[in-house]
N, C-alpha and C positions, 0 to 999 in steps of 0.2 A: 191720595192714591192716584196714580196714572196709569192708564191703558193706552197704550200706542195700537193704534188698530187700523185696520182697513175694512170697510165696511162688507166688501165683497168676500171676505176671507171667512171660509167654515169656522176655521180655528178659532178665530177671534170671535165669532157668533157664541161658541162654547163658553168662552171666557164672559161673554157679555150676559149669557143667561145665568151663569153660577152668580155673576157679581148682582144681577136682579133677584133671584131665587133667596140670596142672603141680605137683599136689601142696603147693601153698600153705595156709599156715595163715593165718586171718582170722576177724574178729570180724564175724558175721552179724547186724545188726539189724534185726529185723521191723519195718516201718512199717506205719501204719493203711491201710486199702483208700482212704479217702477222702481225696483230696489235701490239703484243705485243713488235715487235723489234723498234715499232715507237717511241723511246725515245724523240727525237727532238718535235717531235709533241704533246708527251706530255707537255714536259715543256713550251712549246709555249703558247698552247691552253688549258691546262688542260685536255684534252681528246684524244684518239688514231685515232678517225676517220678523214677521210680527205675528201672534200678539207678543209684546212686552209688558210684563205689570212691574210697577214699581210704588212700592209701599214702605215709605221711609227709607232707609239704608237696603233694605230687602229688594233684588231686581232678579225677576224672573223671567226667561224667556221660551218657554216651552208651555204650551197650553195645557197637559197634563199635570206640570208640575206648578203651574198657576192654580188649576183648579184643586189639586192637593193641598196647597200652601192655605189657599183662603179657604176650604174647610176645617183644616186644622186650625187655622187662627182665629175665625171668625162664625164659623159653624156652632151648631147648637149643643155640639159637645165639647166647644172648646173654653168653657169656662167664663165667657166673654158676654154672656146674657144678661 
């Protein structure tokens, strides 16, 4: 699992907190502050904004969708305990 992240982004912080709450391992990829330099993020998601989460073939680019996905897939009611 990869998280495209900007340290100062409050939306990224929300996703990092959920990942920590679920004790999930992931690779954190820090992106440049200037959106125009985020070519890798664009190649992966079709947009320049973060957070972007890549989990296998699943690519999510909205913090609320990411959090809902993580809870459904890895949360205590997901059946993955």
